[in-house]
Residue frames as a rotation matrix with the C-alpha (Angstrom) as fourth column:
MET 1
0.389 -0.154 -0.908 92.81
-0.352 0.886 -0.301 52.62
0.851 0.436 0.291 59.20
ASP 2
0.954 -0.014 0.299 93.50
-0.280 0.313 0.908 50.32
-0.106 -0.950 0.294 62.13
LYS 3
0.013 -0.999 -0.032 97.10
-0.998 -0.011 -0.063 49.64
0.062 0.033 -0.998 63.02
LYS 4
0.299 -0.047 -0.953 98.36
-0.211 0.971 -0.114 46.12
0.931 0.235 0.280 62.60
PRO 5
0.985 0.034 0.168 98.82
-0.171 0.184 0.968 44.29
0.002 -0.982 0.187 65.90
LEU 6
0.202 -0.978 0.050 102.42
-0.971 -0.206 -0.121 44.24
0.129 -0.024 -0.991 67.06
THR 7
0.576 -0.192 -0.794 104.29
0.063 0.980 -0.190 40.99
0.815 0.060 0.577 66.82
SER 8
0.865 -0.272 -0.423 106.33
0.478 0.183 0.859 39.89
-0.156 -0.945 0.288 69.82
LYS 9
-0.145 -0.967 0.207 109.52
0.988 -0.131 0.079 41.15
-0.049 0.216 0.975 68.08
ASN 10
-0.263 0.062 0.963 108.01
0.375 -0.913 0.161 44.57
0.889 0.404 0.217 67.25
LEU 11
0.795 0.605 0.041 106.51
0.159 -0.274 0.948 44.76
0.585 -0.748 -0.314 70.69
SER 12
0.448 -0.721 -0.529 110.00
0.855 0.172 0.490 44.30
-0.262 -0.672 0.693 72.21
GLY 13
-0.488 -0.640 0.593 111.27
0.785 -0.619 -0.021 47.23
0.381 0.456 0.805 70.19
GLU 14
0.120 0.593 0.797 108.43
0.021 -0.804 0.595 49.55
0.993 -0.054 -0.109 71.23
ARG 15
0.937 0.245 -0.250 108.79
0.235 0.089 0.968 48.45
0.259 -0.965 0.026 74.83
LEU 16
0.047 -0.980 -0.196 112.54
0.999 0.044 0.020 49.04
-0.011 -0.196 0.980 74.69
ARG 17
-0.434 -0.106 0.894 111.89
0.378 -0.923 0.074 52.61
0.818 0.370 0.441 73.60
LYS 18
0.517 0.747 0.417 109.34
-0.122 -0.418 0.900 53.03
0.847 -0.517 -0.125 76.36
ALA 19
0.736 -0.322 -0.595 111.59
0.671 0.457 0.584 51.42
0.084 -0.829 0.552 79.03
ARG 20
-0.343 -0.922 0.183 114.53
0.896 -0.379 -0.230 53.69
0.281 0.085 0.956 78.06
ASN 21
-0.251 0.310 0.917 112.24
0.028 -0.945 0.327 56.77
0.968 0.107 0.228 78.37
ILE 22
0.808 0.582 -0.092 110.88
0.083 0.043 0.996 55.72
0.584 -0.812 -0.013 81.76
LYS 23
0.537 -0.691 -0.484 114.41
0.812 0.269 0.518 55.19
-0.228 -0.671 0.705 83.14
THR 24
0.951 -0.164 -0.263 115.63
-0.230 -0.943 -0.242 58.34
-0.208 0.290 -0.934 81.24
TRP 25
0.105 -0.908 0.406 118.53
0.251 0.420 0.872 56.34
-0.962 0.010 0.272 79.91
ARG 26
0.205 -0.092 -0.974 120.10
-0.792 -0.600 -0.110 57.57
-0.575 0.794 -0.196 76.72
ARG 27
0.970 0.107 -0.220 120.61
-0.232 0.690 -0.686 55.45
0.079 0.716 0.693 73.60
LYS 28
0.200 -0.980 -0.012 124.28
-0.610 -0.115 -0.784 56.00
0.766 0.164 -0.621 74.19
ASP 29
-0.163 -0.216 0.963 124.08
-0.943 0.320 -0.088 54.31
-0.290 -0.922 -0.256 77.63
LEU 30
0.692 0.419 0.588 122.54
-0.277 0.906 -0.319 51.12
-0.667 0.058 0.743 76.04
ALA 31
0.827 -0.462 -0.320 125.02
-0.290 0.136 -0.947 51.26
0.481 0.876 -0.022 73.11
ASN 32
-0.102 -0.936 0.336 127.94
-0.851 -0.093 -0.518 51.25
0.516 -0.338 -0.787 75.60
GLU 33
0.064 0.181 0.981 126.38
-0.817 0.574 -0.052 48.50
-0.572 -0.799 0.185 77.69
PHE 34
0.689 0.334 0.643 125.95
0.029 0.874 -0.486 46.22
-0.724 0.353 0.592 74.69
ASP 35
-0.317 -0.948 -0.042 129.16
0.047 -0.060 0.997 47.27
-0.947 0.314 0.064 72.85
THR 36
-0.120 0.334 0.935 127.30
0.977 0.208 0.052 48.57
-0.177 0.919 -0.351 69.85
SER 37
-0.917 -0.271 0.292 126.26
0.343 -0.910 0.234 51.84
0.203 0.315 0.927 68.26
GLU 38
-0.623 0.726 -0.291 123.43
-0.233 -0.527 -0.817 54.26
-0.747 -0.441 0.497 68.85
ALA 39
-0.426 0.397 -0.813 122.24
-0.898 -0.076 0.434 53.50
0.110 0.915 0.389 65.30
THR 40
-0.741 0.081 -0.667 121.83
-0.016 0.990 0.137 49.86
0.672 0.112 -0.732 66.32
ILE 41
-0.846 0.447 -0.291 119.82
0.361 0.077 -0.929 50.76
-0.393 -0.891 -0.226 69.37
ILE 42
-0.409 0.716 -0.566 117.49
-0.725 -0.632 -0.275 52.84
-0.555 0.298 0.777 67.17
LYS 43
-0.520 0.158 -0.840 117.18
-0.623 0.602 0.499 49.75
0.584 0.783 -0.214 64.85
TRP 44
-0.893 0.158 -0.420 116.27
0.359 0.813 -0.458 47.56
0.269 -0.560 -0.783 67.83
GLN 45
-0.664 0.674 -0.324 113.57
-0.031 -0.457 -0.889 50.03
-0.747 -0.580 0.324 68.86
GLN 46
-0.256 0.555 -0.791 112.12
-0.930 -0.366 0.044 50.08
-0.265 0.747 0.610 65.34
ARG 47
-0.060 0.161 -0.985 112.41
-0.727 0.669 0.154 46.41
0.684 0.726 0.077 64.41
GLY 48
0.925 0.380 -0.005 112.64
-0.246 0.608 0.755 44.64
0.290 -0.697 0.656 67.79
ILE 49
0.228 -0.818 0.528 115.34
-0.880 0.059 0.471 43.32
-0.417 -0.572 -0.707 70.11
PRO 50
-0.092 -0.351 -0.932 117.37
-0.721 0.669 -0.181 40.55
0.687 0.655 -0.315 68.49
HIS 51
0.804 0.452 -0.387 116.64
-0.112 0.754 0.647 37.15
0.584 -0.477 0.657 70.09
ASN 52
0.261 -0.781 -0.567 120.25
0.734 0.542 -0.410 36.70
0.628 -0.309 0.715 71.22
LYS 53
-0.726 -0.493 0.479 120.16
0.135 -0.785 -0.604 40.10
0.674 -0.374 0.637 73.02
LEU 54
0.170 0.953 0.250 116.79
-0.135 -0.229 0.964 39.76
0.976 -0.197 0.090 74.71
ASP 55
0.559 0.010 -0.829 118.00
0.727 0.474 0.496 38.23
0.398 -0.880 0.258 77.94
GLY 56
-0.489 -0.851 -0.193 120.74
0.862 -0.437 -0.258 40.84
0.136 -0.292 0.947 78.27
VAL 57
-0.637 0.324 0.700 118.40
-0.070 -0.928 0.366 43.75
0.768 0.184 0.614 77.68
ALA 58
0.453 0.872 -0.188 115.81
0.071 0.174 0.982 42.34
0.889 -0.458 0.017 80.11
ASN 59
0.338 -0.418 -0.843 118.42
0.917 0.346 0.196 41.84
0.210 -0.840 0.500 82.79
TYR 60
-0.736 -0.603 0.308 119.79
0.562 -0.798 -0.219 45.37
0.378 0.012 0.926 82.19
PHE 61
-0.371 0.673 0.640 116.28
-0.416 -0.737 0.533 46.73
0.830 -0.068 0.553 82.96
GLY 62
-0.873 -0.061 0.484 115.76
-0.486 0.195 -0.852 44.36
-0.042 -0.979 -0.200 85.91
VAL 63
0.116 0.970 0.213 112.77
-0.844 0.209 -0.494 42.42
-0.524 -0.122 0.843 84.57
ASN 64
-0.132 -0.071 0.989 112.01
0.218 0.971 0.099 39.05
-0.967 0.229 -0.112 83.08
LYS 65
-0.946 -0.308 -0.105 112.29
-0.021 -0.264 0.964 38.94
-0.325 0.914 0.243 79.26
SER 66
-0.440 0.852 0.285 108.59
0.898 0.413 0.154 38.08
0.014 0.323 -0.946 79.03
ALA 67
0.108 0.483 -0.869 107.85
0.489 -0.786 -0.377 41.73
-0.865 -0.385 -0.321 79.94
PHE 68
-0.479 -0.376 -0.793 109.27
-0.436 -0.683 0.587 42.75
-0.762 0.627 0.164 76.57
VAL 69
-0.914 0.020 -0.405 107.66
-0.369 0.378 0.849 40.10
0.170 0.926 -0.338 74.33
ASP 70
-0.723 0.676 -0.146 104.47
0.691 0.705 -0.159 38.92
-0.004 -0.216 -0.976 76.05
SER 71
-0.671 0.514 0.535 101.40
-0.076 -0.765 0.640 40.88
0.738 0.389 0.552 74.94
SER 72
0.290 0.809 -0.512 99.46
0.542 0.303 0.784 39.53
0.789 -0.504 -0.350 77.92
VAL 73
-0.346 -0.421 -0.839 101.60
0.887 -0.438 -0.146 41.84
-0.306 -0.794 0.525 80.08
SER 74
0.673 0.702 0.233 99.57
0.739 -0.637 -0.220 45.01
-0.006 0.320 -0.947 79.94
GLU 75
0.119 -0.604 0.788 101.18
0.427 -0.686 -0.589 48.35
0.897 0.406 0.176 79.16
SER 76
0.528 0.103 0.843 100.42
-0.579 -0.683 0.446 49.68
0.622 -0.723 -0.301 82.60
ASP 77
0.958 -0.254 0.136 101.98
0.074 0.672 0.737 46.64
-0.278 -0.696 0.662 84.24
PHE 78
0.384 -0.860 0.335 105.04
0.859 0.200 -0.472 46.92
0.339 0.469 0.816 82.02
GLU 79
0.211 -0.273 0.938 105.43
-0.035 -0.962 -0.272 50.63
0.977 0.025 -0.213 82.85
LEU 80
0.808 0.161 0.567 105.11
-0.547 -0.155 0.823 49.87
0.220 -0.975 -0.038 86.58
MET 81
0.857 -0.512 0.056 107.64
0.473 0.826 0.308 47.02
-0.204 -0.237 0.950 86.46
ILE 82
0.189 -0.831 0.523 110.21
0.743 -0.227 -0.630 49.19
0.642 0.508 0.574 84.70
SER 83
0.282 -0.029 0.959 109.67
-0.291 -0.955 0.057 52.18
0.914 -0.296 -0.278 86.95
GLU 84
0.753 0.093 0.651 110.02
-0.658 0.106 0.746 50.00
0.000 -0.990 0.141 90.09
SER 85
0.800 -0.527 -0.288 112.87
0.403 0.827 -0.393 47.78
0.445 0.198 0.873 88.89
MET 86
0.766 -0.584 0.269 116.12
-0.618 -0.554 0.558 47.99
-0.177 -0.594 -0.785 90.82
ALA 87
0.019 -0.878 -0.479 119.73
-0.836 0.249 -0.489 46.77
0.548 0.410 -0.729 90.54
GLY 88
-0.808 -0.560 0.182 120.40
-0.572 0.672 -0.470 43.19
0.141 -0.484 -0.864 91.46
ILE 89
-0.500 0.724 0.474 116.75
-0.075 0.510 -0.857 42.03
-0.863 -0.464 -0.201 91.44
VAL 90
-0.964 0.218 -0.155 114.83
-0.148 0.049 0.988 40.59
0.223 0.975 -0.015 88.50
LEU 91
-0.400 0.907 0.134 111.11
-0.572 -0.133 -0.809 41.18
-0.716 -0.400 0.572 88.62
ASN 92
-0.910 0.110 0.401 109.24
0.328 0.782 0.530 38.23
-0.255 0.614 -0.747 86.94
LYS 93
-0.381 0.838 0.391 105.65
0.485 -0.179 0.856 39.50
0.787 0.516 -0.338 87.16
ILE 94
-0.695 0.309 0.650 103.29
-0.642 -0.675 -0.365 41.64
0.326 -0.670 0.667 89.18
ILE 95
-0.751 0.499 -0.432 101.20
0.596 0.794 -0.121 39.55
0.283 -0.349 -0.894 91.61
PHE 96
0.365 0.858 -0.363 99.31
0.931 -0.331 0.155 42.52
0.013 -0.394 -0.919 93.09
THR 97
-0.800 -0.567 0.197 99.41
0.521 -0.819 -0.241 46.28
0.298 -0.090 0.950 93.11
HIS 98
0.321 0.901 -0.290 97.25
0.925 -0.234 0.298 48.81
0.200 -0.365 -0.909 95.06
GLN 99
-0.770 -0.508 0.387 97.27
0.438 -0.861 -0.258 52.59
0.464 -0.029 0.885 95.34
GLY 100
0.342 0.939 0.020 95.32
0.637 -0.248 0.730 54.81
0.691 -0.237 -0.683 97.70
SER 101
-0.623 -0.449 0.640 95.30
-0.153 -0.733 -0.663 57.00
0.767 -0.511 0.388 100.79
GLY 102
-0.631 0.337 0.699 94.05
-0.773 -0.350 -0.529 56.50
0.067 -0.874 0.481 104.31
ILE 103
0.473 0.812 -0.341 92.58
-0.704 0.581 0.408 53.03
0.530 0.047 0.847 104.07
ASP 104
0.186 -0.464 0.866 93.28
-0.939 0.177 0.296 50.22
-0.290 -0.868 -0.402 106.45
ARG 105
-0.093 -0.230 0.969 93.35
-0.013 0.973 0.230 46.98
-0.996 0.009 -0.093 104.33
SER 106
-0.705 -0.220 -0.674 94.04
-0.666 -0.121 0.736 46.04
-0.243 0.968 -0.061 100.73
PRO 107
0.525 0.767 -0.369 91.76
-0.844 0.525 -0.109 43.81
0.110 0.369 0.923 98.63
ILE 108
0.463 -0.286 0.839 92.46
-0.214 0.882 0.419 40.02
-0.860 -0.374 0.348 98.87
PHE 109
0.483 -0.317 -0.816 94.99
-0.843 0.086 -0.532 38.57
0.239 0.945 -0.225 96.49
LYS 110
0.966 -0.158 0.206 96.71
0.085 0.943 0.322 35.15
-0.245 -0.293 0.924 96.10
ILE 111
0.261 -0.953 -0.156 100.43
-0.946 -0.285 0.157 34.64
-0.194 0.106 -0.975 96.41
PRO 112
0.821 0.005 -0.572 101.78
-0.219 0.926 -0.306 31.50
0.528 0.377 0.761 94.70
VAL 113
0.760 -0.650 -0.030 104.62
0.389 0.417 0.821 29.50
-0.521 -0.636 0.570 96.13
SER 114
0.453 -0.624 0.636 107.60
0.622 -0.290 -0.727 31.71
0.638 0.726 0.257 95.17
LYS 115
-0.454 -0.583 -0.674 110.03
0.834 -0.544 -0.091 34.30
-0.313 -0.604 0.733 96.39
VAL 116
0.460 0.723 0.515 108.21
0.811 -0.579 0.088 37.63
0.362 0.377 -0.853 96.51
LEU 117
-0.793 -0.608 -0.046 109.25
0.590 -0.746 -0.308 41.25
0.152 -0.271 0.950 96.80
LEU 118
0.422 0.878 -0.228 106.90
0.907 -0.414 0.084 43.73
-0.020 -0.242 -0.970 98.55
LYS 119
-0.707 -0.646 0.287 107.55
0.668 -0.744 -0.027 47.31
0.231 0.172 0.958 97.57
ALA 120
0.436 0.848 -0.301 105.82
0.890 -0.455 0.006 50.34
-0.132 -0.270 -0.954 99.12
THR 121
-0.652 -0.543 0.529 106.09
0.645 -0.764 0.012 53.92
0.398 0.349 0.848 98.14
VAL 122
0.322 0.737 -0.594 104.71
0.880 -0.465 -0.100 57.04
-0.350 -0.490 -0.798 99.89
TRP 123
-0.684 -0.507 0.525 104.67
0.667 -0.725 0.170 60.65
0.295 0.466 0.834 98.71
GLY 124
-0.022 0.649 0.760 103.12
0.187 -0.744 0.641 64.01
0.982 0.156 -0.105 99.27
VAL 125
0.759 0.278 -0.588 104.19
0.601 0.048 0.798 64.20
0.250 -0.959 -0.131 102.89
GLU 126
0.203 -0.672 0.712 106.24
-0.178 -0.740 -0.648 66.59
0.963 0.005 -0.270 104.87
GLY 127
-0.008 -0.283 0.959 108.15
-0.963 -0.254 -0.083 66.13
0.268 -0.925 -0.270 108.09
ILE 128
-0.876 -0.387 0.287 108.11
-0.471 0.812 -0.344 63.05
-0.100 -0.437 -0.894 110.39
THR 129
0.293 0.951 -0.096 105.66
-0.954 0.297 0.028 60.34
0.055 0.083 0.995 109.44
PHE 130
-0.698 -0.461 0.549 105.46
-0.536 0.844 0.027 56.57
-0.475 -0.276 -0.836 110.01
SER 131
0.287 0.744 -0.603 103.95
-0.951 0.298 -0.085 54.08
0.117 0.598 0.793 107.55
GLN 132
-0.575 -0.454 0.681 103.66
-0.587 0.809 0.044 50.32
-0.570 -0.374 -0.731 107.94
PHE 133
0.148 0.547 -0.824 102.66
-0.949 0.314 0.038 47.60
0.280 0.776 0.565 105.48
ILE 134
-0.398 -0.257 0.881 102.02
-0.665 0.742 -0.084 44.10
-0.632 -0.619 -0.466 106.79
LEU 135
-0.423 0.189 -0.886 101.75
-0.728 0.511 0.457 41.15
0.539 0.838 -0.079 104.39
THR 136
-0.453 0.390 0.802 98.97
-0.779 0.264 -0.568 39.09
-0.433 -0.882 0.184 106.00
PRO 137
-0.915 0.154 -0.372 97.97
-0.082 0.833 0.548 35.54
0.394 0.532 -0.750 105.17
CYS 138
-0.483 0.812 0.328 94.24
-0.790 -0.241 -0.564 34.91
-0.379 -0.532 0.757 105.57
LYS 139
-0.751 0.495 0.437 91.39
0.555 0.832 0.012 32.33
-0.358 0.251 -0.899 105.15
TYR 140
-0.588 0.504 -0.633 88.94
-0.596 -0.799 -0.084 33.66
-0.548 0.328 0.770 102.61
ASP 141
-0.295 0.532 0.794 85.81
0.384 0.827 -0.412 31.93
-0.875 0.183 -0.448 101.21
GLY 142
-0.828 -0.100 0.551 85.56
0.560 -0.185 0.808 34.27
0.021 0.978 0.210 98.20
LEU 143
0.176 0.922 0.344 82.51
0.717 -0.360 0.597 36.06
0.675 0.141 -0.724 99.58
ASN 144
0.566 0.069 0.821 82.59
-0.314 -0.903 0.293 37.89
0.762 -0.424 -0.489 102.90
THR 145
0.983 -0.141 -0.120 84.36
0.168 0.407 0.898 35.71
-0.078 -0.902 0.424 105.35
LEU 146
0.338 -0.921 0.195 87.86
-0.174 -0.265 -0.948 36.91
0.925 0.286 -0.250 106.20
GLU 147
0.996 -0.082 0.038 89.98
-0.018 0.232 0.972 35.47
-0.089 -0.969 0.230 108.97
ARG 148
0.341 -0.940 -0.023 93.62
-0.873 -0.307 -0.379 36.24
0.350 0.149 -0.925 109.54
LYS 149
0.701 -0.214 -0.680 95.75
0.180 0.976 -0.122 33.10
0.690 -0.037 0.723 109.70
SER 150
0.905 -0.346 0.246 97.88
-0.350 -0.280 0.894 32.72
-0.241 -0.895 -0.374 112.74
TYR 151
0.580 -0.797 -0.167 101.57
0.340 0.423 -0.840 32.64
0.740 0.431 0.516 111.88
GLY 152
0.071 -0.655 -0.753 104.32
0.952 -0.180 0.246 33.94
-0.296 -0.734 0.611 114.20
GLU 153
-0.173 -0.261 -0.950 105.87
0.141 -0.961 0.238 37.21
-0.975 -0.093 0.203 113.13
LEU 154
0.644 0.510 0.571 104.42
0.628 0.074 -0.775 38.62
-0.437 0.857 -0.272 109.98
PRO 155
-0.380 -0.764 0.522 106.53
0.923 -0.351 0.157 40.39
0.063 0.542 0.838 107.29
VAL 156
0.638 0.533 -0.555 106.34
0.591 -0.801 -0.089 44.08
-0.493 -0.271 -0.827 108.06
LEU 157
-0.243 -0.688 0.684 107.69
0.902 -0.419 -0.101 46.83
0.356 0.592 0.723 105.77
ARG 158
0.454 0.326 -0.829 108.13
0.711 -0.694 0.117 50.28
-0.537 -0.642 -0.547 107.26
ILE 159
-0.072 -0.433 0.899 108.74
0.728 -0.639 -0.250 53.73
0.682 0.636 0.361 105.75
ILE 160
0.438 0.157 -0.885 109.71
0.799 -0.519 0.303 56.50
-0.412 -0.840 -0.353 108.11
THR 161
0.264 -0.348 0.900 110.25
0.575 -0.693 -0.436 60.04
0.775 0.632 0.017 106.97
ASP 162
-0.222 -0.501 -0.836 112.15
0.970 -0.203 -0.136 62.58
-0.101 -0.841 0.531 108.96
SER 163
0.304 0.408 -0.861 112.04
0.507 -0.835 -0.216 66.29
-0.807 -0.370 -0.461 109.65
THR 164
-0.564 -0.581 -0.586 113.81
-0.221 -0.578 0.786 67.11
-0.796 0.573 0.198 106.39
THR 165
-0.601 0.317 0.733 111.25
0.706 0.640 0.302 65.37
-0.374 0.700 -0.609 104.18
GLN 166
-0.718 0.347 -0.603 109.57
-0.467 -0.883 0.048 67.57
-0.516 0.316 0.796 101.65
LYS 167
0.279 0.921 0.272 106.26
-0.332 0.358 -0.873 66.99
-0.901 0.153 0.406 99.85
SER 168
0.504 -0.118 -0.856 108.18
-0.864 -0.065 -0.499 66.57
0.003 0.991 -0.135 96.60
ASN 169
-0.543 -0.794 0.273 110.07
-0.813 0.579 0.065 63.57
-0.210 -0.186 -0.960 97.93
ILE 170
0.524 0.623 -0.580 109.21
-0.635 0.740 0.221 60.00
0.567 0.252 0.784 96.95
ASN 171
-0.302 -0.561 0.771 110.00
-0.944 0.290 -0.159 57.54
-0.134 -0.776 -0.617 99.74
SER 172
0.595 0.512 -0.620 110.07
-0.632 0.775 0.034 53.81
0.497 0.371 0.784 99.30
ASN 173
-0.296 -0.664 0.687 111.25
-0.890 0.453 0.054 50.56
-0.347 -0.595 -0.725 100.83
ILE 174
0.146 0.306 -0.941 111.31
-0.699 0.704 0.121 46.87
0.700 0.641 0.317 99.92
LEU 175
-0.030 -0.100 0.995 110.91
-0.820 0.572 0.032 43.55
-0.572 -0.814 -0.099 101.71
ILE 176
-0.182 -0.053 -0.982 111.74
-0.771 0.628 0.109 40.09
0.610 0.777 -0.155 100.23
ARG 177
-0.138 0.228 0.964 110.16
-0.807 0.539 -0.243 36.87
-0.575 -0.811 0.110 101.58
GLU 178
-0.931 -0.021 -0.363 109.87
-0.210 0.847 0.489 33.19
0.297 0.532 -0.793 100.62
ARG 179
-0.024 0.954 0.300 106.26
-0.983 0.032 -0.178 31.98
-0.179 -0.299 0.937 100.42
THR 180
-0.907 -0.400 0.134 105.98
-0.388 0.915 0.109 28.19
-0.166 0.046 -0.985 101.00
GLU 181
-0.437 0.839 0.325 102.21
0.610 0.542 -0.579 27.95
-0.661 -0.055 -0.748 100.54
ASP 182
-0.827 0.340 0.448 99.89
0.271 -0.458 0.846 29.02
0.493 0.821 0.287 97.73
GLU 183
-0.274 0.729 -0.628 97.36
0.957 0.138 -0.257 31.12
-0.100 -0.671 -0.735 99.71
ASP 184
0.467 0.567 0.679 95.28
0.610 -0.762 0.217 34.22
0.640 0.313 -0.702 100.01
HIS 185
-0.501 -0.623 -0.601 96.78
0.860 -0.434 -0.267 37.40
-0.095 -0.650 0.754 101.49
TYR 186
0.752 0.472 0.459 95.91
0.525 -0.851 0.015 40.98
0.397 0.230 -0.888 102.15
ILE 187
-0.438 -0.888 0.138 98.11
0.614 -0.408 -0.676 43.97
0.657 -0.212 0.724 103.15
SER 188
0.482 0.477 -0.735 97.37
0.866 -0.385 0.317 45.72
-0.132 -0.790 -0.599 106.43
LEU 189
-0.123 -0.478 0.870 98.00
0.612 -0.726 -0.312 49.41
0.781 0.494 0.382 105.77
HIS 190
0.529 0.160 -0.833 98.91
0.784 -0.468 0.408 51.83
-0.325 -0.869 -0.373 108.55
THR 191
-0.606 -0.755 0.250 99.83
0.789 -0.532 0.306 55.10
-0.098 0.383 0.919 106.80
PRO 192
0.162 0.641 -0.750 98.62
0.357 -0.747 -0.561 58.71
-0.920 -0.177 -0.350 106.78
ASN 193
-0.442 -0.556 -0.704 100.16
-0.357 -0.612 0.706 59.16
-0.823 0.563 0.072 103.36
ASN 194
0.625 0.383 -0.680 99.41
-0.772 0.174 -0.611 58.69
-0.116 0.907 0.405 99.67
PHE 195
-0.182 -0.716 0.674 100.82
-0.520 0.652 0.552 55.23
-0.835 -0.250 -0.491 98.85
ARG 196
0.490 0.274 -0.828 101.36
-0.790 0.540 -0.289 52.56
0.368 0.796 0.481 96.27
VAL 197
-0.096 -0.538 0.837 102.19
-0.706 0.630 0.324 49.01
-0.702 -0.560 -0.440 97.29
SER 198
0.445 0.147 -0.883 103.15
-0.829 0.440 -0.345 46.22
0.338 0.886 0.318 94.88
VAL 199
0.290 -0.337 0.896 103.93
-0.397 0.809 0.433 42.54
-0.871 -0.481 0.101 95.26
TYR 200
0.336 -0.274 -0.901 106.18
-0.920 0.107 -0.376 40.89
0.200 0.956 -0.216 92.65
ASP 201
0.913 -0.248 0.324 107.22
0.218 0.968 0.126 37.36
-0.345 -0.045 0.938 91.91
ILE 202
0.552 -0.781 -0.293 111.04
-0.824 -0.564 -0.051 37.60
-0.125 0.269 -0.955 91.66
LYS 203
0.634 -0.464 -0.618 113.83
-0.119 0.732 -0.671 35.40
0.764 0.499 0.409 90.37
GLY 204
-0.351 -0.869 0.350 116.05
-0.642 -0.049 -0.765 33.67
0.682 -0.493 -0.540 92.86
C-alpha cells in the first residue's frame, strides 16, 4: 500500500527528526532551547512543528522555515542545507551546488540579485595543499558561447591545508557577497582535492 503524501505540517516533523540527526543534537538540547520537554519534541517530530514555533526552530537550525514545510525543497537539498548551516547565518535556498575532483570549471548557473554565501569544502587530502574557488560572472548564450565578464577583483575563496592535515579532516571556508545584477556565473576551480562547492541565497 502506498504511503499517503506528507502534509506540510507532517513534513516539518519528519524534517525536524532528520535535521536533529544530521546535527547529532539530542531531543534534550531542543527541549532546553524551547523551554519544553523531550516528550513535546517527540510530538513535534510525529505530528509536525507548531506554527508558532516554526520560525524559532528554523532559526535554530540556521535555515529559512520553507526548508521545513515546502515539499519543492528536495530531501537532498534539505540535508545539504542542514549539514552546511552555521551559527549567525540563515540559508534561504540553494542556488547551486557541485561536487567533483580535478576539474577546472563548474557548470553555468544563474545568481539572482541577492546576498549570497559561497561555501567550499575539501577532503581526503594530507599535508600542505592550496585550493581556490573563484565566483566568475560570464556572458552565456545558452549553447556553447562562454565569455568571462570583465569586473575588477573577483570574489575568491581559498582553502589552505597545512603539514598537520590528515586525510580524515574536512576543511571548509565561506565567502559572502552582494550580487547587484541577475546574471550567469560559473566557479573557476583550482584544487587538487575532492571538493564540494555550494552557493546559497542568504538572509540579510
